[in-house]
N, C-alpha and C positions, 0 to 999 in steps of 0.2 A: 501431424505431429501430436503426440499425446501431451496432456498437461504436465506430466512428469518430465518429459523431454523438454518442454518449453521451460519449465522451472530450472532445470539443470542449466540450460543454455542462457537464461537470463542471469543466473549466478555467474557464470564464466564471463560473460560480457561485462557485467558490473565490476567484476574484479579486475579485468583488463582495463577498464575505463579509469578506475581510481589509481591503479598502478602507474599507468602512463602520465596522468595528470597530477600524481602525487597529491591527490585530494584525500577527502575524509568520509566518514559516514558509511563505511562498508558493512559494519555490523547490522545496522538497522536495515540496509538495503537487502541483505541476505535473509533477514527474518520475514520480510513480507514477499519474497519471491514466489513462494507457493500461492499466496493469496491472488497475487498479480496474474499468475499463469493460469489459475482456474478461472479467473474472471474472463481474461482475454481468449482463453482456449475453449471455453464451454458455457459461459454465462452471459456475457455482454452482447447486445445487439449492436453491432458496429460495423463499418464499411471503410477499411483502410484507403480504398481508392476514392472514398468521399468523406473526408475527415468531418465535413460540416453537415452531413446527412441529418436532416431535421429530426428524424425519428430514432436517432442513435440514443442508447443509454449514456448517461453522464457519470464519468468517474473522476472524482477530485481526490488528489494525493495532498492531504493537508500537511502531512509531515514531509515537506517538499525537500529536505535535505537528503532523503533517500531516493532521490530522482533516478539514479543510475538504474535501479531495477525497472522503473517504468519506461525510461528512454529505451532500455534494452528490449522490452516487450513490444513497444511500439515499432521499433526497427524490424525485429524478427517477424512481426506480422504484417509488414509491408507499408507502414505510413511513411517511411523514409529509408533511404539506402543504408544497409547495415554498416559500410565503411565509414559513415558520417559519425559513428560512436566514437571512432578515434580522436575526433576533435573535441571531445567533451572537456569542458572547463579551461579551454585555450582562448586566447584572445580572438575576438571576432566571431566565435562559434555561437550559434543559436542554442546549443546544448549547455545552458548555464548550470552552475553547480548547485542551484535550487531549481525546482521545476519552473519551466517557463511556457506560457501559453504561445510563444512564438513558434513552438515545435508543433507540427501536425499531429493532431489527437489529443493534445493537452488542453483541458478545458479552462484551467485557472492557474496563474502564478502564485506559488505559496513559498514561505520561507520563514516569515514571522509566524509562529505557531499560534494556533487557535482560530484561524480564519477560515479554513477550509469547510468546517461543518456549517457555520452560520451562512456562508455562501450556498452550500449545498441544500440546506433547508429552505432557503428562498427559491432555488430552482425546483425543488420538489413542489412547494406550494404553488408556484407559477404553473407547473405542469398539471397538478390536480385542478386548480381553477379553470384551466383552459381545456380540460377534458382530454389531455394528452396521454399516451400510454407508456411513454418511456420512463424508466426508473433513474433514480440517482443513487449513486454509491460514493461513500466517502471513507478514506483510510486515514486514521488518526494514530499517533504513537500514544503509548500509555503515559509517558512523561508530559505529553501535550495536554492531558486532562487536568494538569495543574492550573491551565488557563481558564479564567472565569468565563470568558466568551463562549467557551464550549457548553457550559452548563446553562447559559441563557438559551442557547440554541437548542439543546436538549429539552429544556422546559417548553420552548416554543413549538417544537416538532411534536411533542405529545399532546399539547394543547390543540394544535391544528390537525391531529389524526393523520399524520403523514405517512401513510401506509405504502407510499411508492418511494420511501427512503430507507436505504440500509446503510448503517455505520459498521465499520470494522475497526475494532481496537486491536493494534498491534501490541499484544500484552507479553513483551519479552522481558519486562521487570527490571530493565536497566535503562537509565537515561544518561544524559551526558556526564554528569558528575558524580554519579552514584547509584545504588539500587533505588528502584521507585519507593520502596518501603522506608528507605532512609530519608529520602528527600521530601516527600509528602505521601504519607500512606493513603492509598486510594479506598483502602476498606474492601467491601463486598460489592464489586462492580455490579453484579446481577441484581442485587437487592436495590442498589442505587437506581439502576435504569428502570426497574420495575416501579419505583416510587415516582418516577418521572413519566409513567404511562407509555413505556417502550416495552416491546417483546424481546427479552434478552435470551441469546443462545450461547452457552459456554461451549467452547469447541476447540479441538486441537488444530491449530492454524497451519499444520503441515500435513494434514490428512485431506487429500484431494477428493476423495469421495464424500467425506463428511461435509467439506466446504461446499462442493457442488450442490449437494442435497439441500443444505441450509440456504444457499442463495436462491435456488429454484423454488423452494417452498414459499418464499416471499413472506413469510411470517403471518400473523394475525390480522384480520381485517380491522381497520381503524387504528392501528398502531404502527409506528415506526419500528424497524427491526434493528437490533444491535448484535453483531457477533463479537463476543469477548473471546478473541482468538489467542489461545496459549501458544506463544511461539518462543524460539531460541534465538538470542542474539548471535549473529554469525553463523546461522544454520547451514550445514552442509560442509563446512570447513572445521575440522576437529580442533585445530590450534586456535581458532577464533571463537568458538562457541562459548557463551555465557561469560565472556571476558570484557570488562568495562573499556579496557584500552583499546579495543577495536571499534569504539564509537569515533575516534578521530584518527587513529592510526592508519596508513596506508601500506600495502604489502610492497616489499621489494621483488626483484625478478625471480629470486629463488623461492620466495614464499608464494608468488603467483603460480609458478610451475608446480609446486607441491599441491597447491589448492586445487588447481585444474585437474591434476592426476587423480586426486581423491574424489573430485566431482564426477569424473568420467568413468569411475569404477562402478560395478554394479551394486555394491553395497550403498553408494551415495544416493541411489534412486529410492531407497526405502524410507518411509516416514517414521 
């Protein structure tokens, strides 16, 4: 399966999950679908049949509210049966509405924002000190960068020269209650990360070739890498794109059908 096809299927599964569960956060799940698809389709060293494989790369989804995209990717890659996705956010399901480490392939439970990067920086430091080859990848939301714990971790990672750490900022520019610029203006993120001794790359977060090349280049020696990924909230579904309301709203059956129809058209595969 190509990464483009994987991204399409991730989006469809995520939409189905939130529709059935009447859950939220579909906009942010769709904005990271391409990043997740490229990671699982062509970048990460991982073995679905051995989720605890010691040499696996570690991926931490710090924006845990967008878990439907990661759950979908894990199921589609064979970590657990695809039909289990239908249990998402239901009583007794291990597929909780924020990412849970009880699910095979999930490294760390997140939900309270600002926790994933500090944890990831610690994992990267441990690997470096032990001379281990695996990399750590962390996905954060742009609104999550309002949390001070992230900036402590950013300073820490630069100081310790964690060049085995890659951060991806899902820069869709819309957070829960407004635009990022309205809530807390993040300013020039490339300049900020440079000041913290990171190697920043500004990138189209829906361009699979650009994402793959950036991931595989692994950045500059002695510096952690950050991809400031320009993305679109609700990407792939025209009536959801760039709309704040789809941070919390879930589709109804008719909207799901329309979204799936759009995603399965040829035009929907273009970035």
